[in-house]
NUBADO-969819 format. One record per residue: residue in three letters; chain; x, y, z of N, C-alpha, C in turn. Coordinates in nm, 2 decimals, decimal comma. Each point is the difference from the previous one (the first is absolute). Layout:
<nodes>
   rest   kette     n_c1     n_c2     n_c3    ca_c1    ca_c2    ca_c3     c_c1     c_c2     c_c3
    Ala       A        X        Y        Z        X        Y        Z        X        Y        Z
...
</nodes>
This chain:
<nodes>
   rest   kette     n_c1     n_c2     n_c3    ca_c1    ca_c2    ca_c3     c_c1     c_c2     c_c3
    Met       A     6,79    12,66     4,58    -0,08    -0,07     0,10     0,09    -0,04     0,12
    Asp       A    -0,06     0,01     0,12     0,08    -0,03     0,12     0,05    -0,14     0,00
    Glu       A     0,12    -0,02     0,06     0,06    -0,13     0,01    -0,10    -0,09     0,08
    Glu       A    -0,07     0,05     0,10    -0,09    -0,08     0,08    -0,11    -0,07    -0,09
    Lys       A    -0,04     0,08    -0,10    -0,11    -0,05    -0,08     0,05    -0,11    -0,10
    Lys       A     0,12     0,02    -0,05     0,06    -0,10    -0,10     0,02    -0,13     0,07
    Glu       A     0,02     0,00     0,13     0,04    -0,13     0,06    -0,12    -0,10     0,02
    Cys       A    -0,12     0,05    -0,01    -0,11    -0,09     0,02    -0,04    -0,08    -0,12
    Pro       A     0,01    -0,13     0,00    -0,03    -0,08    -0,11    -0,15    -0,03    -0,02
    Ile       A    -0,08     0,05     0,10    -0,14    -0,03    -0,01    -0,07     0,11    -0,08
    Cys       A     0,03     0,13     0,04    -0,08     0,11    -0,06     0,09     0,07    -0,10
    Gly       A     0,13    -0,03    -0,01     0,08     0,07    -0,10     0,02     0,15     0,03
    Gly       A    -0,02     0,04     0,13     0,03     0,13     0,03    -0,13     0,09     0,00
    Thr       A    -0,11    -0,05    -0,03    -0,12     0,08    -0,01    -0,08     0,01     0,13
    Phe       A     0,03    -0,09     0,10    -0,06    -0,01     0,13    -0,15    -0,05    -0,01
    Trp       A    -0,04    -0,04    -0,12    -0,13    -0,06    -0,02     0,00    -0,13    -0,06
    Val       A    -0,09    -0,09     0,04    -0,01    -0,13    -0,06    -0,15    -0,03    -0,03
    Glu       A    -0,02    -0,08    -0,10    -0,14    -0,03    -0,04    -0,06    -0,10     0,10
    Lys       A    -0,13     0,02     0,03    -0,07    -0,09     0,09    -0,15     0,00    -0,04
    Gly       A    -0,04    -0,11    -0,05    -0,14    -0,01    -0,05    -0,01     0,09    -0,12
    Asp       A    -0,11     0,09     0,00    -0,02     0,09    -0,10     0,07     0,14     0,02
    Gly       A     0,07     0,01     0,11     0,07     0,13     0,03     0,14    -0,02     0,03
    Val       A     0,05     0,10     0,07     0,14     0,00     0,05     0,01     0,04     0,15
    Val       A     0,10    -0,05     0,06     0,03     0,03     0,14     0,14     0,03     0,02
    Arg       A     0,04     0,06     0,11     0,13     0,03     0,03     0,09    -0,13     0,01
    Cys       A     0,12     0,01    -0,05     0,09    -0,11     0,01     0,06    -0,01     0,15
    Ser       A     0,04    -0,12     0,03     0,05    -0,01     0,14     0,13     0,08     0,02
    Cys       A     0,06     0,04    -0,10     0,13     0,07     0,02    -0,03     0,15     0,03
    Tyr       A    -0,12     0,04    -0,01    -0,03     0,15     0,02     0,02     0,04     0,14
    Lys       A    -0,04    -0,09     0,10     0,02     0,03     0,14     0,14     0,02     0,04
    Glu       A     0,09    -0,08    -0,06     0,15     0,01     0,03     0,05     0,13    -0,07
    Tyr       A    -0,05     0,03    -0,11     0,04     0,12    -0,07    -0,03     0,13     0,08
    Leu       A    -0,12     0,00     0,05    -0,04     0,11     0,09     0,08     0,02     0,12
    Lys       A     0,04    -0,12     0,06     0,08     0,00     0,12     0,14     0,06    -0,04
    Lys       A     0,06    -0,03    -0,11     0,13     0,05    -0,04    -0,01     0,15    -0,03
    Lys       A    -0,12     0,05    -0,05    -0,02     0,14    -0,02    -0,01     0,07     0,13
    Arg       A    -0,06    -0,06     0,10    -0,01     0,07     0,13     0,13     0,01     0,06
    Ile       A     0,09    -0,10    -0,01     0,13     0,00     0,06     0,08     0,11    -0,07
    Glu       A    -0,01     0,00    -0,13     0,08     0,10    -0,08    -0,04     0,14     0,04
    Glu       A    -0,13     0,03     0,01    -0,05     0,13     0,04     0,03     0,04     0,14
    Ala       A     0,02    -0,10     0,09     0,04     0,03     0,14     0,13     0,06     0,01
    Gln       A     0,09    -0,02    -0,10     0,14     0,05     0,00     0,08    -0,04     0,12
    Ile       A    -0,01    -0,12     0,04     0,08    -0,06     0,10     0,14    -0,01    -0,06
    Pro       A     0,11     0,05     0,07     0,14    -0,02    -0,05     0,03    -0,15    -0,02
    Ser       A     0,08    -0,03    -0,10     0,03    -0,13    -0,04     0,06    -0,08     0,12
    Ala       A     0,08     0,07     0,08     0,07    -0,07     0,11    -0,10    -0,05     0,11
    Tyr       A    -0,12     0,06     0,00    -0,10    -0,03     0,10    -0,12    -0,08    -0,05
    Lys       A    -0,01    -0,03    -0,12    -0,11    -0,07    -0,06    -0,03    -0,14     0,06
    Asn       A     0,11    -0,06     0,05    -0,02    -0,14     0,06    -0,03     0,01     0,15
    Lys       A    -0,02     0,12     0,05    -0,02     0,01     0,15    -0,15    -0,04     0,03
    Lys       A    -0,02    -0,11     0,07    -0,13    -0,05     0,04    -0,01    -0,01     0,15
    Leu       A    -0,12     0,00     0,05    -0,02    -0,03     0,14     0,05    -0,14     0,03
    Glu       A    -0,02    -0,09    -0,09     0,04    -0,14     0,02     0,15    -0,02     0,01
    Asn       A     0,08     0,08    -0,06     0,15    -0,01     0,01     0,06     0,10     0,10
    Tyr       A    -0,08     0,06     0,08     0,06     0,09     0,10     0,03    -0,09     0,12
    Lys       A     0,13     0,01     0,05     0,05    -0,08     0,11     0,02     0,08     0,12
    Pro       A    -0,09     0,00     0,10     0,02     0,08     0,12     0,11    -0,06     0,09
    Leu       A     0,08     0,09     0,05     0,11    -0,04     0,09    -0,02     0,05     0,14
    Thr       A    -0,10     0,09     0,02    -0,02     0,05     0,13    -0,15    -0,01     0,03
    Asn       A    -0,04     0,02     0,12    -0,14     0,00     0,04    -0,08     0,11    -0,07
    Ser       A     0,06     0,12    -0,01    -0,07     0,11    -0,06    -0,02    -0,02    -0,15
    Gln       A     0,10    -0,07    -0,07    -0,02    -0,03    -0,14    -0,11    -0,11    -0,02
    Gly       A    -0,01    -0,09     0,09    -0,10    -0,10     0,00    -0,14     0,07     0,02
    Arg       A    -0,01     0,09     0,09    -0,12     0,08     0,02    -0,04     0,08    -0,13
    Ala       A     0,10     0,06    -0,06    -0,02     0,08    -0,12    -0,05    -0,09    -0,11
    Leu       A     0,05    -0,12    -0,01    -0,04    -0,09    -0,11    -0,15    -0,04     0,03
    Lys       A    -0,03    -0,03     0,12    -0,14    -0,03     0,04    -0,10     0,11    -0,04
    Ile       A     0,04     0,12     0,04    -0,08     0,12    -0,03    -0,02     0,01    -0,15
    Ser       A     0,11    -0,02    -0,08    -0,01     0,01    -0,14    -0,09    -0,10    -0,06
    Asn       A     0,00    -0,12     0,04    -0,09    -0,11    -0,05    -0,15     0,04     0,04
    Glu       A    -0,02     0,05     0,12    -0,13     0,04     0,04    -0,05     0,11    -0,08
    Phe       A     0,09     0,09    -0,03    -0,04     0,12    -0,09    -0,05    -0,05    -0,13
    Val       A     0,07    -0,09    -0,06    -0,04    -0,06    -0,13    -0,14    -0,06     0,01
    Lys       A    -0,02    -0,08     0,10    -0,13    -0,07     0,02    -0,11     0,10     0,02
    Glu       A     0,02     0,10     0,08    -0,10     0,10     0,02    -0,03     0,08    -0,13
    Phe       A     0,11     0,03    -0,08    -0,02     0,07    -0,12    -0,09    -0,08    -0,10
    Leu       A     0,03    -0,13     0,00    -0,08    -0,09    -0,09    -0,15    -0,01     0,04
    Asn       A    -0,02     0,03     0,13    -0,14     0,00     0,06    -0,06     0,13    -0,01
    Gly       A     0,06     0,10    -0,07    -0,06     0,13    -0,02     0,04     0,11     0,09
    Lys       A     0,09    -0,03     0,10     0,05     0,11     0,09     0,12     0,06    -0,07
    Met       A    -0,03     0,10    -0,08     0,11     0,06    -0,08     0,03     0,15     0,04
    Asp       A    -0,05     0,04     0,11     0,01     0,15     0,04     0,11     0,02     0,10
    Arg       A     0,09    -0,10     0,02     0,11     0,02     0,09     0,13    -0,02    -0,07
    Gly       A     0,11     0,04     0,07     0,13    -0,01    -0,05     0,10    -0,06     0,10
    Leu       A     0,12    -0,01    -0,03     0,11    -0,04     0,09     0,11     0,10     0,00
    Leu       A     0,07     0,01     0,11     0,12     0,08     0,01     0,11    -0,09     0,06
    Phe       A     0,09    -0,05    -0,08     0,11    -0,09     0,05     0,11     0,09     0,04
    Met       A     0,05    -0,01     0,12     0,10     0,08     0,05     0,12    -0,09     0,05
    Gly       A     0,12     0,04    -0,02     0,12    -0,07     0,05     0,12     0,04    -0,08
    Lys       A     0,11    -0,05     0,05     0,13     0,04    -0,06     0,02    -0,08    -0,13
    Thr       A     0,11     0,03    -0,07     0,02    -0,06    -0,13     0,02    -0,15     0,01
    Gly       A    -0,06    -0,07    -0,10     0,03    -0,15    -0,01    -0,08    -0,09     0,08
    Val       A    -0,11     0,05     0,07    -0,08    -0,09     0,08    -0,12    -0,06    -0,07
    Gly       A    -0,02     0,04    -0,13    -0,10    -0,06    -0,08    -0,13     0,08    -0,02
    Lys       A     0,01     0,13     0,02    -0,12     0,08    -0,02    -0,05     0,00    -0,14
    Thr       A     0,09     0,03    -0,10    -0,04     0,00    -0,14    -0,04    -0,14    -0,05
    His       A     0,07    -0,10     0,05    -0,04    -0,14    -0,04    -0,15    -0,02     0,04
    Leu       A    -0,04     0,03     0,12    -0,13    -0,02     0,05    -0,10     0,09    -0,08
    Ala       A     0,03     0,12    -0,03    -0,09     0,09    -0,07    -0,02    -0,05    -0,14
    Ile       A     0,11    -0,04    -0,07    -0,02    -0,05    -0,14    -0,06    -0,14     0,01
    Gly       A     0,02    -0,08     0,10    -0,06    -0,13     0,02    -0,16     0,02     0,00
    Ile       A    -0,04     0,10     0,07    -0,15     0,03     0,01    -0,05     0,04    -0,14
    Leu       A     0,08     0,09    -0,06    -0,04     0,05    -0,13    -0,01    -0,11    -0,10
    Asn       A     0,10    -0,09    -0,01     0,00    -0,12    -0,09    -0,12    -0,09     0,03
    Ala       A    -0,03    -0,02     0,13    -0,11    -0,09     0,03    -0,13     0,06    -0,05
    Leu       A    -0,02     0,13     0,00    -0,12     0,06    -0,04    -0,01     0,01    -0,16
    Leu       A     0,12     0,02    -0,06     0,00     0,00    -0,14    -0,04    -0,14    -0,06
    Asp       A     0,05    -0,10     0,07    -0,04    -0,14    -0,04    -0,15    -0,02     0,01
    Glu       A    -0,07     0,07     0,09    -0,14    -0,01     0,02    -0,09     0,09    -0,09
    Gly       A     0,07     0,07    -0,09    -0,07     0,09    -0,09    -0,01     0,14     0,03
    Phe       A     0,06     0,04     0,11     0,00     0,15     0,04     0,11     0,07    -0,07
    Arg       A    -0,02     0,13    -0,02     0,11     0,08    -0,07     0,07     0,08     0,11
    Gly       A     0,14     0,01    -0,02     0,08     0,07     0,10     0,11     0,07    -0,07
    Tyr       A     0,08     0,08     0,08     0,10     0,08    -0,05     0,11     0,02     0,11
    Phe       A     0,12    -0,02    -0,04     0,12     0,02     0,09     0,08     0,12    -0,04
    Ile       A     0,04     0,08     0,10     0,08     0,11    -0,03     0,09     0,03     0,12
    Asn       A     0,13     0,04    -0,02     0,09     0,04     0,10    -0,03     0,14     0,04
    Phe       A     0,01     0,04     0,12    -0,03     0,13     0,05     0,08     0,11    -0,07
    Ile       A     0,13    -0,03    -0,02     0,09     0,10    -0,06    -0,04     0,02    -0,15
    His       A    -0,04    -0,11    -0,06    -0,04     0,01    -0,14    -0,13     0,08    -0,01
    Leu       A    -0,09    -0,02     0,10    -0,13     0,07     0,00     0,03     0,15     0,00
    Ile       A     0,09     0,04     0,09     0,03     0,14     0,02     0,06     0,06    -0,13
    Glu       A     0,09    -0,08    -0,06     0,06     0,05    -0,13    -0,10     0,01    -0,11
    Lys       A    -0,09    -0,10     0,00    -0,11     0,01    -0,11    -0,09     0,12     0,02
    Ile       A    -0,03     0,03     0,13    -0,08     0,12     0,02     0,07     0,12    -0,04
    Lys       A     0,13     0,01     0,03     0,08     0,12    -0,04     0,01     0,01    -0,15
    Ser       A     0,03    -0,11    -0,07     0,02     0,01    -0,14    -0,13     0,03    -0,08
    Ser       A    -0,12    -0,04     0,06    -0,12     0,02    -0,07    -0,04     0,15    -0,01
    Tyr       A     0,07     0,09     0,09    -0,03     0,14    -0,01     0,12     0,08    -0,04
    Asn       A     0,10    -0,07    -0,06     0,12     0,06    -0,05     0,00     0,01    -0,15
    Pro       A    -0,02     0,11    -0,06    -0,02     0,01    -0,15     0,13    -0,04    -0,07
    Leu       A     0,11     0,00     0,07     0,13    -0,04    -0,07     0,03    -0,15     0,02
    Ser       A    -0,09    -0,07     0,07     0,03    -0,14     0,03    -0,03    -0,09    -0,12
    Gln       A     0,08    -0,10    -0,02    -0,02    -0,09    -0,11    -0,08    -0,13     0,04
    Ser       A    -0,05     0,01     0,12    -0,07    -0,12     0,06    -0,14    -0,01    -0,07
    Ala       A    -0,03    -0,13    -0,03    -0,13    -0,03    -0,06    -0,12     0,00     0,10
    Phe       A     0,04     0,02     0,13    -0,11     0,00     0,10    -0,08     0,12     0,00
    Ser       A    -0,13    -0,02     0,02    -0,09     0,12     0,01    -0,10    -0,03     0,12
    Glu       A    -0,04     0,10     0,07    -0,09    -0,02     0,11    -0,13    -0,07    -0,03
    Pro       A    -0,07     0,05    -0,11    -0,12    -0,08    -0,04     0,02    -0,14    -0,03
    Glu       A     0,11    -0,04    -0,06     0,04    -0,14    -0,03     0,02    -0,07     0,13
    Phe       A     0,06     0,06     0,10     0,03    -0,07     0,12    -0,13    -0,02     0,08
    Phe       A    -0,08     0,10     0,01    -0,13    -0,01     0,07    -0,09    -0,10    -0,07
    Asn       A     0,01    -0,01    -0,13    -0,08    -0,11    -0,07     0,05    -0,14     0,04
    Arg       A     0,13    -0,01     0,02     0,05    -0,13     0,04    -0,04    -0,03     0,14
    Ile       A     0,00     0,10     0,09    -0,05    -0,01     0,13    -0,14    -0,04     0,01
    Lys       A    -0,08     0,06    -0,08    -0,15    -0,02     0,00    -0,03    -0,14    -0,05
    Arg       A     0,08    -0,06    -0,08    -0,02    -0,14    -0,05     0,04    -0,10     0,10
    Ser       A     0,07     0,04     0,11     0,06    -0,10     0,09    -0,09    -0,02     0,12
    His       A     0,01    -0,12     0,05    -0,07    -0,04     0,13     0,09     0,02     0,12
    Ile       A     0,13    -0,02    -0,03     0,10     0,01     0,11     0,13     0,06    -0,06
    Ile       A     0,07     0,08     0,09     0,13     0,06    -0,04     0,10    -0,03     0,10
    Val       A     0,12    -0,02    -0,04     0,12    -0,01     0,09     0,09     0,12    -0,02
    Ile       A     0,02     0,07     0,11     0,09     0,12     0,00     0,12    -0,04     0,09
    Asp       A     0,11    -0,03    -0,07     0,12    -0,06     0,07     0,09     0,12     0,05
    Glu       A     0,07    -0,02     0,11     0,09     0,09     0,06    -0,05     0,14     0,03
    Leu       A    -0,12     0,00     0,06    -0,06     0,13     0,04     0,10     0,08     0,09
    Gly       A     0,02     0,12    -0,04     0,08     0,09     0,08     0,15     0,00    -0,04
    Ala       A     0,03    -0,08    -0,10     0,14    -0,01    -0,04     0,06     0,13    -0,06
    Gln       A    -0,09     0,09    -0,04     0,04     0,13    -0,04    -0,10     0,10     0,06
    Thr       A     0,04     0,12     0,04    -0,09     0,10     0,05    -0,05     0,08    -0,12
    Pro       A    -0,13     0,00    -0,02    -0,05     0,07    -0,12    -0,01     0,15     0,02
    Thr       A     0,00     0,07    -0,11    -0,02     0,15     0,01    -0,15     0,02     0,03
    Glu       A    -0,03     0,12     0,04    -0,14     0,03     0,03    -0,10    -0,03    -0,11
    Phe       A     0,05     0,03    -0,12    -0,09    -0,03    -0,12    -0,02    -0,15    -0,02
    Ala       A     0,11    -0,07     0,01    -0,01    -0,15    -0,02    -0,07    -0,06     0,11
    Phe       A     0,01     0,05     0,12    -0,07    -0,05     0,12    -0,15     0,01    -0,02
    Asn       A    -0,04     0,12    -0,05    -0,15     0,03    -0,01    -0,06    -0,09    -0,11
    Lys       A     0,08    -0,03    -0,11    -0,05    -0,09    -0,10     0,00    -0,14     0,05
    Met       A     0,10    -0,04     0,07     0,00    -0,13     0,06    -0,11    -0,03     0,10
    Tyr       A    -0,03     0,11     0,08    -0,11    -0,01     0,10    -0,13    -0,02    -0,08
    Asp       A    -0,02     0,07    -0,11    -0,12    -0,01    -0,08    -0,01    -0,14    -0,05
    Ile       A     0,11    -0,06    -0,05    -0,01    -0,14    -0,05    -0,04    -0,10     0,11
    Ile       A     0,07     0,01     0,11    -0,03    -0,09     0,11    -0,14     0,02     0,06
    Asn       A    -0,04     0,12     0,01    -0,14     0,03     0,05    -0,10    -0,05    -0,10
    Tyr       A     0,02     0,02    -0,13    -0,09    -0,05    -0,10    -0,02    -0,15     0,01
    Cys       A     0,11    -0,07     0,02    -0,01    -0,15     0,01    -0,08    -0,04     0,12
    Phe       A     0,03     0,06     0,11    -0,08    -0,03     0,12    -0,15     0,04    -0,01
    Ser       A    -0,02     0,11    -0,06    -0,14     0,04    -0,02    -0,08    -0,08    -0,09
    Glu       A     0,07    -0,06    -0,10    -0,07    -0,08    -0,10     0,01    -0,15     0,03
    Gly       A     0,05    -0,04     0,11     0,01    -0,14     0,04     0,11    -0,08    -0,07
    Ile       A     0,10     0,07    -0,05     0,12    -0,07    -0,05     0,10    -0,02     0,11
    Ser       A     0,03    -0,13     0,02     0,09    -0,03     0,11     0,14     0,03    -0,03
    Ile       A     0,08     0,05     0,10     0,14     0,03    -0,02     0,08    -0,08     0,11
    Ile       A     0,11    -0,06    -0,05     0,10    -0,06     0,09     0,13     0,08    -0,01
    Phe       A     0,04     0,05     0,12     0,12     0,08     0,01     0,11    -0,09     0,06
    Thr       A     0,13     0,03    -0,04     0,11    -0,05     0,08     0,09     0,12     0,03
    Thr       A     0,06     0,00     0,12     0,09     0,11     0,04     0,11    -0,05     0,09
    Asn       A     0,11     0,06    -0,01     0,11    -0,03     0,10     0,00     0,09     0,12
    Tyr       A    -0,10     0,08     0,01    -0,01     0,10     0,11    -0,11    -0,04     0,10
    Tyr       A     0,03     0,03     0,13    -0,09    -0,02     0,10    -0,08     0,13     0,03
    Leu       A    -0,10    -0,02     0,09    -0,08     0,12     0,04     0,05     0,06     0,12
    Met       A    -0,02     0,13     0,01     0,05     0,08     0,11    -0,05    -0,05     0,14
    Asp       A    -0,12    -0,05     0,01    -0,05    -0,04     0,12     0,05    -0,14     0,04
    Glu       A     0,09    -0,06    -0,08     0,05    -0,13     0,03     0,15     0,00     0,03
    Lys       A     0,05     0,12     0,04     0,14     0,00     0,04     0,03    -0,09     0,11
    Arg       A     0,11    -0,07     0,00     0,04    -0,09     0,10     0,11     0,06     0,09
    Lys       A    -0,01    -0,01     0,13     0,10     0,06     0,09     0,14    -0,06    -0,02
    Asn       A     0,01    -0,13     0,00     0,13    -0,06    -0,01     0,00    -0,11    -0,10
    Pro       A     0,00     0,04    -0,13    -0,02    -0,10    -0,11     0,10    -0,11     0,00
    Thr       A     0,12     0,03     0,04     0,11    -0,10    -0,01    -0,02    -0,11     0,11
    Asp       A    -0,09     0,02     0,10    -0,02    -0,09     0,10    -0,13    -0,09    -0,02
    Ile       A    -0,07     0,03    -0,10    -0,13    -0,07    -0,03     0,03    -0,13    -0,08
    Lys       A    -0,03    -0,11     0,06     0,01    -0,13    -0,07    -0,13    -0,03    -0,06
    Leu       A     0,00    -0,03    -0,13    -0,12    -0,03    -0,08    -0,02    -0,14    -0,01
    Asp       A     0,10    -0,08    -0,02    -0,01    -0,15    -0,01     0,14    -0,05     0,00
    Ser       A     0,01    -0,13    -0,03     0,14    -0,06     0,01     0,09     0,04    -0,11
    Thr       A    -0,05     0,07    -0,11     0,09     0,03    -0,11     0,00     0,15    -0,03
    Ser       A    -0,08     0,08     0,07    -0,01     0,14    -0,05     0,01     0,10     0,12
    Tyr       A     0,07     0,11    -0,02     0,00     0,11     0,10    -0,01     0,13    -0,08
    Ile       A    -0,06     0,10     0,07     0,00     0,13    -0,05     0,13     0,06     0,03
    Ser       A     0,07     0,04    -0,10     0,14     0,05     0,01     0,00     0,15     0,03
    Lys       A    -0,09     0,07    -0,07    -0,01     0,15     0,02    -0,13     0,05    -0,05
    Leu       A    -0,03     0,12     0,04    -0,12     0,07    -0,05     0,04     0,07    -0,14
    His       A    -0,11     0,01    -0,08     0,03     0,08    -0,12     0,02     0,14     0,03
    Lys       A     0,07     0,07    -0,08     0,04     0,14     0,02    -0,13     0,09    -0,01
    Tyr       A    -0,09    -0,04    -0,08    -0,13     0,07    -0,02    -0,12    -0,09     0,02
    Tyr       A    -0,11     0,06     0,03    -0,12    -0,07     0,01    -0,09     0,03    -0,12
    Leu       A    -0,10    -0,09    -0,01    -0,09     0,01    -0,12    -0,07     0,14    -0,01
    Glu       A    -0,04     0,05     0,11    -0,07     0,13     0,00     0,09     0,11    -0,05
    Glu       A     0,13    -0,01     0,03     0,10     0,10    -0,05     0,03    -0,01    -0,15
    Arg       A    -0,03    -0,12    -0,05     0,02    -0,02    -0,14    -0,11     0,04    -0,09
    Ile       A    -0,13    -0,03     0,05    -0,11     0,02    -0,09    -0,11     0,08     0,07
    Ser       A     0,02     0,05     0,12    -0,09     0,09     0,08    -0,10    -0,08     0,08
    Asp       A    -0,04     0,07     0,11    -0,10    -0,06     0,09    -0,13    -0,02    -0,07
    Arg       A    -0,03     0,09    -0,08    -0,13     0,00    -0,07    -0,02    -0,13    -0,09
    Leu       A     0,11    -0,03    -0,08    -0,01    -0,12    -0,08     0,00    -0,12     0,08
    Val       A     0,09    -0,01     0,10     0,01    -0,11     0,09    -0,14    -0,03     0,07
    Ser       A    -0,06     0,10     0,04    -0,13    -0,01     0,07    -0,10    -0,06    -0,10
    Arg       A     0,00     0,05    -0,12    -0,10    -0,05    -0,11     0,03    -0,15    -0,02
    Ile       A     0,13    -0,04    -0,01     0,03    -0,13    -0,03    -0,04    -0,10     0,12
    Leu       A     0,03     0,05     0,12    -0,03    -0,09     0,11    -0,16    -0,01     0,02
    Gly       A    -0,07     0,10    -0,05    -0,14    -0,01     0,01    -0,06    -0,11    -0,09
    Lys       A     0,07    -0,05    -0,10    -0,05    -0,10    -0,09     0,09    -0,13     0,00
    Cys       A     0,12     0,01     0,06     0,09    -0,12    -0,02     0,03    -0,06     0,14
    Ile       A     0,01    -0,13    -0,01     0,05    -0,08     0,12     0,15     0,01     0,00
    Lys       A     0,05     0,04     0,12     0,14     0,01     0,01     0,06    -0,13     0,04
    Val       A     0,11    -0,04    -0,08     0,06    -0,13     0,02     0,15     0,02     0,02
    Glu       A     0,05     0,00     0,12     0,15     0,02     0,02     0,07    -0,14    -0,01
    Ile       A     0,11     0,00    -0,08     0,07    -0,12    -0,02     0,14     0,02     0,05
    Glu       A     0,05    -0,09     0,08     0,14     0,00     0,05     0,07    -0,13    -0,04
    Gly       A     0,13     0,01    -0,02     0,08    -0,11    -0,04     0,13     0,04    -0,06
    Ile       A     0,08    -0,10    -0,04     0,13     0,02    -0,06    -0,02     0,05    -0,14
    Asp       A     0,10     0,05    -0,06     0,00     0,04    -0,15     0,01    -0,13    -0,08
    Tyr       A    -0,11    -0,05    -0,05     0,00    -0,13    -0,07     0,09     0,00    -0,12
    Arg       A     0,00     0,12    -0,07     0,08     0,01    -0,12     0,15    -0,02     0,02
    Arg       A     0,04     0,06     0,11     0,15     0,00     0,04     0,03    -0,14     0,05
    Lys       A    -0,08    -0,06     0,08     0,03    -0,13     0,06     0,01    -0,11    -0,10
    Phe       A    -0,10     0,00    -0,10    -0,01    -0,11    -0,10     0,04     0,05    -0,14
    Asn       A     0,05     0,12    -0,01     0,04     0,05    -0,13    -0,11    -0,01    -0,10
    Val       A    -0,12     0,04     0,04    -0,11    -0,01    -0,09    -0,05     0,14    -0,03
    Tyr       A    -0,02     0,03    -0,13    -0,05     0,14    -0,04    -0,11    -0,01    -0,09
</nodes>
């Protein structure tokens, strides 16, 4: 019997209590379901405490990103679930924190979600079609997990350039989500080609942050124009600028 069930002194782990001539769900059942949703979301342990409430914006763009994140949650709760977000910015500005903060907020409200790193997604796709792979991952299992979700977080979009085969499968996954009304939140360290800055070292963002250099590659070069276009057709682009929070405050 699960540890969660043993801990309840009211129902003894059955999730049912007597009421009148029948039985009703124990008050512990709601918390049990919440724990199961968090477990199934597969949020890495280091990120499980990331909430919108404990995100500390240090720049104007981070404050704007937090506001957009809170508005996204409110709209989601009101039934607007057919949109996504694309958080863009350099390392350490809080993209993943905000994405998981949104995911945690919706898990708390009873929605089902799933977190996956882009590189891990590509590796899972590859291993599912490799007969010599020892991976327990299978495409049907993954799609079933996607189908059960209301929202998905794909972290570090473009961190690896997929093979043509992996790209086609990944496109199918993302396209399926958008077609079925499953919201996706992406984070990426790469900017878009149409947003190249002429003199990035001269652009002042606010009192604490400067753009030091452009990325060597752009998102279209990492995942193709086709996929970027599909994502932008469904996602609100949120660019975040600022210092590397992890380096400055030694937080990981």
